[in-house]
C-alpha positions as a printed NumPy array, in Angstrom:
array([[-47.635, -57.288, -32.845],
       [-47.632, -54.211, -35.052],
       [-46.155, -50.936, -33.835],
       [-47.775, -47.576, -34.268],
       [-45.647, -44.924, -36.013],
       [-45.415, -42.936, -32.773],
       [-43.777, -45.84 , -30.937],
       [-41.584, -47.175, -33.721],
       [-37.873, -47.287, -32.901],
       [-37.1  , -45.851, -36.335],
       [-38.097, -42.365, -35.224],
       [-34.852, -42.164, -33.2  ],
       [-31.549, -41.364, -34.887],
       [-29.941, -44.354, -33.191],
       [-32.878, -46.77 , -33.734],
       [-31.188, -49.1  , -36.219],
       [-29.539, -50.996, -33.368],
       [-32.796, -51.67 , -31.482],
       [-35.588, -54.17 , -32.037],
       [-38.249, -52.67 , -29.781],
       [-39.374, -49.156, -28.97 ],
       [-38.334, -47.227, -25.892],
       [-40.893, -47.491, -23.11 ],
       [-42.856, -44.394, -22.207],
       [-41.385, -44.515, -18.7  ],
       [-37.814, -44.478, -20.017],
       [-38.751, -41.82 , -22.537],
       [-39.954, -39.498, -19.808],
       [-37.026, -40.36 , -17.545],
       [-34.333, -39.68 , -20.139],
       [-35.835, -36.739, -22.031],
       [-34.334, -33.291, -21.447],
       [-36.176, -31.158, -23.978],
       [-38.371, -29.54 , -21.328],
       [-35.358, -27.751, -19.874],
       [-32.614, -27.805, -22.523],
       [-34.77 , -26.155, -25.188],
       [-33.651, -22.843, -23.715],
       [-30.375, -23.477, -25.598],
       [-32.053, -23.421, -28.996],
       [-30.317, -20.255, -30.14 ],
       [-26.924, -21.667, -29.226],
       [-27.752, -24.991, -30.869],
       [-28.693, -23.335, -34.132],
       [-25.694, -21.002, -34.001],
       [-23.342, -23.945, -33.477],
       [-25.008, -26.007, -36.2  ],
       [-24.749, -23.208, -38.759],
       [-21.057, -22.717, -38.008],
       [-20.528, -26.478, -38.344],
       [-22.404, -26.468, -41.663],
       [-20.297, -23.606, -43.002],
       [-17.173, -25.542, -42.094],
       [-18.465, -28.717, -43.749],
       [-19.133, -26.77 , -46.953],
       [-15.759, -25.027, -46.793],
       [-14.075, -28.423, -46.479],
       [-16.208, -29.831, -49.342],
       [-17.738, -32.385, -46.987],
       [-21.201, -31.146, -47.951],
       [-22.17 , -29.144, -51.03 ],
       [-22.857, -25.444, -51.275],
       [-26.45 , -26.364, -52.119],
       [-26.743, -28.36 , -48.915],
       [-25.4  , -25.408, -46.941],
       [-27.918, -23.067, -48.54 ],
       [-30.77 , -25.478, -47.717],
       [-29.571, -25.83 , -44.116],
       [-29.374, -22.057, -43.718],
       [-32.828, -21.6  , -45.21 ],
       [-34.335, -24.298, -42.986],
       [-32.68 , -22.939, -39.855],
       [-33.994, -19.449, -40.609],
       [-37.515, -20.857, -40.759],
       [-37.004, -22.75 , -37.483],
       [-35.804, -19.574, -35.781],
       [-38.968, -17.835, -36.938],
       [-41.168, -20.673, -35.705],
       [-39.541, -20.79 , -32.261],
       [-39.698, -17.036, -31.856],
       [-43.36 , -17.058, -32.908],
       [-44.14 , -19.868, -30.465],
       [-45.383, -22.205, -33.21 ],
       [-42.524, -24.713, -33.067],
       [-43.707, -28.078, -31.744],
       [-41.333, -29.492, -29.164],
       [-41.593, -33.268, -28.909],
       [-40.735, -35.377, -25.881],
       [-40.239, -38.308, -28.265],
       [-37.233, -36.507, -29.729],
       [-35.543, -36.324, -26.325],
       [-33.72 , -33.004, -26.465],
       [-33.309, -29.638, -28.149],
       [-30.781, -31.015, -30.631],
       [-32.926, -33.792, -32.074],
       [-36.039, -31.607, -32.114],
       [-34.294, -29.024, -34.263],
       [-32.592, -31.627, -36.455],
       [-35.878, -33.453, -37.074],
       [-37.66 , -30.244, -38.055],
       [-34.765, -29.257, -40.304],
       [-34.88 , -32.616, -42.073],
       [-38.627, -32.252, -42.555],
       [-38.076, -28.836, -44.129],
       [-35.03 , -29.467, -46.338],
       [-34.726, -33.234, -46.672],
       [-31.347, -34.878, -47.128],
       [-29.395, -31.668, -46.509],
       [-30.721, -31.73 , -42.942],
       [-29.553, -35.31 , -42.54 ],
       [-26.049, -34.355, -43.69 ],
       [-25.707, -31.632, -41.057],
       [-24.656, -34.115, -38.378],
       [-21.697, -35.324, -40.442],
       [-18.474, -35.211, -38.417],
       [-20.064, -34.516, -35.051],
       [-21.865, -36.276, -32.193],
       [-24.459, -35.127, -29.751],
       [-21.661, -35.389, -27.195],
       [-19.583, -32.574, -28.662],
       [-22.712, -30.771, -29.86 ],
       [-24.215, -30.451, -26.387],
       [-20.841, -29.53 , -24.894],
       [-20.612, -26.714, -27.433],
       [-24.158, -25.54 , -26.801],
       [-23.627, -25.4  , -23.04 ],
       [-20.423, -23.408, -23.433],
       [-22.105, -20.973, -25.822],
       [-25.083, -20.623, -23.483],
       [-22.911, -20.082, -20.433],
       [-20.685, -17.599, -22.242],
       [-23.762, -15.586, -23.225],
       [-25.058, -15.795, -19.653],
       [-21.751, -14.619, -18.182],
       [-21.768, -11.646, -20.536],
       [-25.279, -10.754, -19.369],
       [-24.287, -11.193, -15.715],
       [-21.256,  -8.931, -16.112],
       [-23.469,  -6.21 , -17.598],
       [-25.954,  -6.501, -14.726],
       [-23.163,  -6.559, -12.176],
       [-21.786,  -3.374, -13.732],
       [-25.202,  -1.726, -13.478],
       [-25.446,  -2.653,  -9.803],
       [-21.957,  -1.318,  -9.158],
       [-22.677,   1.937, -10.977],
       [-25.822,   2.548,  -8.927],
       [-23.963,   1.551,  -5.772],
       [-21.288,   4.147,  -6.526],
       [-23.963,   6.814,  -6.979],
       [-25.282,   6.063,  -3.499],
       [-21.77 ,   5.908,  -2.01 ],
       [-20.945,   9.283,  -3.526],
       [-24.036,  10.867,  -1.979],
       [-23.136,   9.407,   1.407],
       [-19.343,   9.749,   1.233],
       [-19.252,  11.925,   4.375],
       [-22.268,  10.528,   6.264],
       [-21.019,   9.185,   9.622],
       [-22.183,   5.793,  10.82 ],
       [-20.864,   3.172,  13.224],
       [-18.492,   0.561,  11.914],
       [-19.049,  -2.771,  13.635],
       [-17.023,  -5.751,  14.737],
       [-18.88 ,  -8.63 ,  16.389],
       [-21.949,  -6.502,  15.543],
       [-20.867,  -4.121,  18.306],
       [-20.097,  -0.441,  17.693],
       [-16.381,  -0.276,  16.942],
       [-15.256,   2.954,  15.239],
       [-16.786,   5.743,  13.177],
       [-16.849,   5.199,   9.44 ],
       [-18.913,   6.781,   6.7  ],
       [-21.875,   5.142,   5.032],
       [-20.129,   5.698,   1.712],
       [-17.082,   3.81 ,   2.976],
       [-19.27 ,   0.892,   4.029],
       [-20.914,   0.811,   0.604],
       [-17.49 ,   0.814,  -1.043],
       [-16.723,  -2.402,   0.832],
       [-19.679,  -3.888,  -1.037],
       [-18.164,  -2.598,  -4.265],
       [-14.867,  -4.359,  -3.542],
       [-16.722,  -7.618,  -2.925],
       [-18.528,  -7.39 ,  -6.25 ],
       [-15.347,  -6.305,  -8.058],
       [-13.816,  -9.642,  -7.122],
       [-17.005, -11.324,  -8.335],
       [-16.682,  -9.623, -11.712],
       [-13.056, -10.747, -11.975],
       [-14.053, -14.336, -11.188],
       [-16.821, -14.414, -13.795],
       [-14.461, -12.949, -16.398],
       [-11.934, -15.617, -15.507],
       [-14.538, -18.402, -15.768],
       [-15.462, -17.044, -19.184],
       [-11.905, -17.605, -20.422],
       [-12.015, -21.321, -19.633],
       [-15.58 , -21.648, -20.876],
       [-14.649, -20.106, -24.211],
       [-12.956, -23.166, -25.752],
       [-14.561, -25.144, -28.581],
       [-15.325, -28.844, -28.005],
       [-16.983, -29.347, -31.399],
       [-14.928, -31.706, -33.545],
       [-14.258, -34.128, -30.712],
       [-17.307, -36.054, -31.991],
       [-18.332, -38.878, -29.65 ],
       [-14.964, -39.131, -27.892],
       [-12.149, -39.843, -30.358],
       [-12.449, -37.167, -33.032],
       [-13.684, -37.775, -36.561],
       [-12.367, -39.252, -39.808],
       [-13.628, -36.27 , -41.826],
       [-11.176, -33.477, -42.776],
       [-12.747, -30.897, -40.479],
       [-11.349, -27.466, -39.606],
       [-11.947, -26.921, -35.896],
       [-10.105, -23.597, -35.793],
       [-12.469, -22.245, -38.457],
       [-15.511, -23.182, -36.357],
       [-13.908, -21.694, -33.251],
       [-13.38 , -18.397, -35.065],
       [-16.914, -18.459, -36.463],
       [-18.363, -18.863, -32.97 ],
       [-16.01 , -16.455, -31.22 ],
       [-14.153, -19.075, -29.182],
       [-10.609, -18.312, -28.074],
       [ -9.4  , -21.748, -29.173],
       [-10.283, -25.427, -29.264],
       [-10.326, -28.096, -26.563],
       [ -7.173, -30.036, -27.347],
       [ -8.14 , -33.522, -26.162],
       [-11.247, -35.145, -27.576],
       [-11.953, -37.239, -24.465],
       [-11.763, -34.21 , -22.201],
       [-13.672, -32.033, -24.656],
       [-16.892, -34.059, -24.459],
       [-16.74 , -34.905, -20.749],
       [-15.411, -31.705, -19.163],
       [-17.874, -29.767, -17.034],
       [-15.29 , -27.871, -14.991],
       [-16.468, -24.609, -16.515],
       [-20.017, -25.213, -15.231],
       [-18.706, -26.053, -11.763],
       [-16.49 , -22.956, -11.795],
       [-19.458, -20.849, -12.801],
       [-21.516, -22.209,  -9.915],
       [-18.591, -21.585,  -7.552],
       [-18.344, -17.975,  -8.724],
       [-22.13 , -17.705,  -8.428],
       [-22.061, -19.101,  -4.892],
       [-19.486, -16.489,  -3.883],
       [-21.495, -13.698,  -5.476],
       [-24.668, -14.853,  -3.739],
       [-22.791, -15.096,  -0.445],
       [-21.778, -11.451,  -0.877],
       [-25.33 , -10.409,  -1.671],
       [-26.569, -12.43 ,   1.289],
       [-24.21 , -10.47 ,   3.564],
       [-25.478,  -7.219,   2.06 ],
       [-29.028,  -8.464,   2.547],
       [-28.403,  -9.26 ,   6.195],
       [-27.109,  -5.742,   6.774],
       [-30.069,  -4.187,   4.996],
       [-32.486,  -6.268,   7.063],
       [-30.747,  -5.134,  10.255],
       [-30.44 ,  -1.508,   9.187],
       [-34.105,  -1.313,   8.255],
       [-35.135,  -2.607,  11.685],
       [-36.321,   0.309,  13.871],
       [-33.743,  -0.646,  16.506],
       [-31.138,   0.46 ,  13.953],
       [-33.185,   2.634,  11.601],
       [-30.158,   3.394,   9.428],
       [-31.879,   3.135,   6.041],
       [-35.191,   3.187,   4.269],
       [-35.832,   0.807,   1.386],
       [-38.277,   2.033,  -1.229],
       [-41.769,   0.624,  -0.777],
       [-41.738,  -1.091,  -4.164],
       [-39.146,  -3.542,  -2.829],
       [-41.017,  -4.349,   0.395],
       [-44.264,  -6.023,   1.423],
       [-46.704,  -5.699,   4.296],
       [-48.246,  -8.086,   6.752],
       [-51.584,  -9.815,   6.359],
       [-52.432,  -9.085,  10.007],
       [-50.139,  -6.3  ,  11.285],
       [-50.863,  -3.066,   9.429],
       [-47.706,  -1.29 ,  10.615],
       [-45.298,  -3.793,   9.086],
       [-42.943,  -3.059,   6.194],
       [-40.985,  -6.195,   5.458],
       [-37.68 ,  -6.255,   3.488],
       [-38.709,  -9.239,   1.389],
       [-36.179,  -8.732,  -1.406],
       [-33.108,  -8.895,   0.858],
       [-34.628, -11.798,   2.779],
       [-35.283, -13.758,  -0.406],
       [-31.793, -13.055,  -1.739],
       [-30.443, -14.373,   1.543],
       [-32.555, -17.5  ,   1.125],
       [-31.748, -18.052,  -2.546],
       [-28.048, -18.143,  -1.677],
       [-28.506, -21.644,  -0.261],
       [-30.142, -22.672,  -3.516],
       [-27.011, -21.751,  -5.49 ],
       [-24.769, -23.459,  -2.923],
       [-26.85 , -26.579,  -3.571],
       [-26.276, -26.361,  -7.317],
       [-22.518, -26.186,  -6.798],
       [-22.611, -29.26 ,  -4.571],
       [-24.885, -31.015,  -7.062],
       [-22.478, -30.538,  -9.968],
       [-19.44 , -31.546,  -7.931],
       [-21.24 , -34.7  ,  -6.842],
       [-22.451, -35.37 , -10.383],
       [-18.922, -35.394, -11.788],
       [-16.958, -37.045,  -9.002],
       [-17.506, -40.685, -10.025],
       [-17.589, -40.456, -13.805],
       [-15.012, -42.276, -15.908],
       [-14.011, -40.73 , -19.221],
       [-15.606, -39.878, -21.562],
       [-19.265, -38.821, -21.887],
       [-21.89 , -40.436, -19.637],
       [-25.643, -39.899, -19.515],
       [-25.153, -38.564, -15.979],
       [-24.086, -35.321, -17.622],
       [-27.64 , -34.619, -18.69 ],
       [-28.139, -33.668, -15.031],
       [-25.701, -30.757, -15.37 ],
       [-28.179, -28.448, -17.059],
       [-30.95 , -27.866, -14.536],
       [-28.592, -26.831, -11.699],
       [-26.603, -24.674, -14.094],
       [-29.669, -23.043, -15.621],
       [-31.197, -22.312, -12.222],
       [-27.918, -20.838, -10.973],
       [-27.871, -18.555, -14.022],
       [-31.492, -17.528, -13.429],
       [-31.014, -16.927,  -9.704],
       [-27.893, -14.812, -10.117],
       [-29.392, -12.877, -13.031],
       [-32.65 , -12.134, -11.198],
       [-30.817, -11.153,  -8.01 ],
       [-28.523,  -8.751,  -9.838],
       [-31.367,  -7.23 , -11.829],
       [-33.491,  -6.472,  -8.762],
       [-30.547,  -5.332,  -6.63 ],
       [-29.385,  -2.929,  -9.329],
       [-32.789,  -1.252,  -9.025],
       [-33.178,  -1.589,  -5.272],
       [-29.822,   0.019,  -4.446],
       [-31.106,   3.205,  -6.083],
       [-34.157,   3.064,  -3.807],
       [-32.175,   3.108,  -0.55 ],
       [-32.224,   6.288,   1.538],
       [-29.849,   6.862,   4.445],
       [-31.116,   8.09 ,   7.84 ],
       [-28.044,   9.967,   9.094],
       [-29.563,  11.146,  12.388],
       [-30.102,   7.554,  13.514],
       [-26.605,   6.608,  12.411],
       [-25.135,   9.441,  14.471],
       [-27.268,   8.515,  17.491],
       [-25.848,   4.987,  17.321],
       [-22.325,   6.41 ,  17.301],
       [-23.064,   8.191,  20.583],
       [-24.057,   4.923,  22.232],
       [-20.978,   2.837,  21.624],
       [-17.894,   4.878,  22.638],
       [-16.897,   4.794,  18.981],
       [-13.947,   7.19 ,  19.385],
       [-12.244,   5.205,  22.178],
       [ -9.508,   3.998,  19.81 ],
       [ -8.878,   7.608,  18.775],
       [ -8.238,   8.469,  22.427],
       [ -5.785,   5.556,  22.702],
       [ -3.994,   6.676,  19.533],
       [ -3.857,  10.231,  20.891],
       [ -2.134,   9.062,  24.089],
       [  0.268,   6.885,  22.106],
       [  1.28 ,   9.839,  19.946],
       [  1.959,  11.726,  23.197],
       [  4.497,   9.029,  24.162],
       [  2.464,   6.528,  26.195],
       [  3.008,   2.874,  25.138],
       [ -0.069,   1.626,  23.314],
       [ -0.883,  -1.115,  25.831],
       [ -0.84 ,   1.446,  28.645],
       [ -2.947,   3.793,  26.553],
       [ -5.373,   0.944,  25.888],
       [ -5.759,   0.335,  29.626],
       [ -6.236,   4.035,  30.419],
       [ -8.948,   4.394,  27.799],
       [-10.673,   1.259,  29.067],
       [-10.918,   2.886,  32.487],
       [-12.252,   6.09 ,  30.914],
       [-14.915,   4.123,  29.034],
       [-15.947,   2.387,  32.23 ],
       [-16.348,   5.767,  33.927],
       [-18.381,   7.198,  31.052],
       [-20.591,   4.125,  31.141],
       [-21.205,   4.615,  34.858],
       [-22.226,   8.217,  34.203],
       [-24.36 ,   7.319,  31.201],
       [-22.437,   9.603,  28.829],
       [-20.183,   9.261,  25.791],
       [-16.436,   9.927,  25.984],
       [-16.599,  13.465,  24.508],
       [-19.059,  14.369,  27.284],
       [-16.495,  13.722,  30.029],
       [-14.846,  16.905,  31.297],
       [-11.166,  17.64 ,  30.746],
       [-10.508,  17.1  ,  34.458],
       [-12.173,  13.688,  34.355],
       [-10.182,  12.615,  31.32 ],
       [ -6.932,  13.801,  32.872],
       [ -7.56 ,  11.467,  35.818],
       [ -6.798,   8.579,  33.489],
       [ -3.682,  10.161,  31.944],
       [ -1.837,  13.405,  32.579],
       [ -0.993,  13.481,  28.854],
       [ -4.549,  14.537,  27.999],
       [ -4.667,  18.159,  26.851],
       [ -7.315,  20.607,  25.694],
       [ -6.933,  19.387,  22.11 ],
       [ -8.488,  16.045,  23.098],
       [-12.025,  17.118,  22.224],
       [-11.082,  17.635,  18.595],
       [ -9.786,  14.08 ,  18.561],
       [-12.923,  12.668,  20.188],
       [-15.366,  14.101,  17.662],
       [-16.762,  11.833,  14.994],
       [-15.613,  14.198,  12.242],
       [-12.111,  14.309,  13.711],
       [-11.987,  10.533,  13.873],
       [-13.076,  10.207,  10.254],
       [-10.717,  12.871,   8.936],
       [ -7.72 ,  11.322,  10.696],
       [ -7.929,   8.128,   8.636],
       [ -6.787,   9.865,   5.497],
       [ -4.925,   7.169,   3.583],
       [ -5.83 ,   4.857,   0.706],
       [ -8.429,   2.421,   1.963],
       [ -9.291,   4.653,   4.927],
       [-12.71 ,   6.027,   5.831],
       [-11.872,   9.741,   5.553],
       [-14.48 ,  11.31 ,   3.235],
       [-11.779,  12.511,   0.836],
       [-10.455,   8.958,   0.578],
       [-13.943,   7.592,   0.002],
       [-14.455,  10.027,  -2.863],
       [-11.067,   9.091,  -4.306],
       [-12.004,   5.408,  -4.105],
       [-15.229,   6.147,  -5.991],
       [-13.273,   7.903,  -8.748],
       [-10.991,   4.874,  -9.086],
       [-13.971,   2.548,  -9.101],
       [-15.737,   4.481, -11.854],
       [-12.568,   4.331, -13.942],
       [-12.533,   0.537, -13.582],
       [-16.166,   0.3  , -14.648]])
């Protein structure tokens, strides 16, 4: 039975070994071009560096290099213009570009693949793509942090309750709370920078798994592409996906941090707290309740965190049973990785804008401080400084809190006589200690919530940025 040109095995680069065409079902099942075509820039960049090396090593001619460069320039133009025809028959981004190049420049395009395999080619493309993505993420993370510092600076002295167990614990400032978010994201930035170091190694030259017989110069290609060095074992080079797993782990931690921030924003926006307003452009209404203003962005960020956790688990599971070297399983690395990149990038982009649209409501924050005996620890510290053992001071203050609760007042509203019933060490200076401002000012050390320390922390943070 004759075969139509579209189904002939000869259209595939590996078709010489096969006597019948790939079935349409298998073609659809194994193709990756629908999602890996996003790496076209990296694929072309890697191919051009490989071609320059081949010409430098006299493996291909200068004329071939010129043809390859001319053809690739045309392909870039076609893809950017949206006129490039992506074919499912050609499986992936690599073969689509190679086929078009061969159509444009003939034999020079066929010589491009000399000394490499799709195994080391795709490993190189993924590393280039991820390196570019990490660079973008670090820029966006820096923008978020910069806007966060602006808000923290404005609110460096705004009192609010600090919580443990979601119960009022001690007075802090809103700026100090925001600087805790900064510290979380500073660790995230360090992790992404660290992942970038291990991502930035060149696998190209490992070929299928054992290296190549051609006199290639891997260090030249690494320098051309901005890699810090080469992967030093060809088996590991084509099969390693640790860098993708590390990226998803760093992404999961970042999303966990943003989920915690989101949870606080959702709580603080609730009228029962009323600590902040989020700009309307980041909220939605209700289809039935006209009074509603829903914090959809924080809620979605909280939800998307589980999505990134899933991608991390997916990649770990993908790799756990694979023998060396490359296996087709690894085609499944891209969709989780790409979606993790997209989710983190989108979250950072919108949060960098949203943080600038947050307005504090200091009166509500101060009202909450009056409801939770927030300066009780300050009273205990005061008695301890007067010579009372801390455990005894703790007990005395507990009794004072119980009395204030019975009267329906806060500790500073108890009279001097009432306070002295719990300890004779209480003097007239106690009311300075029991004020919110006094409590804040007393924690004047690095890492403390005193407004001066918060401002100093912001200065240090800006210097790091």
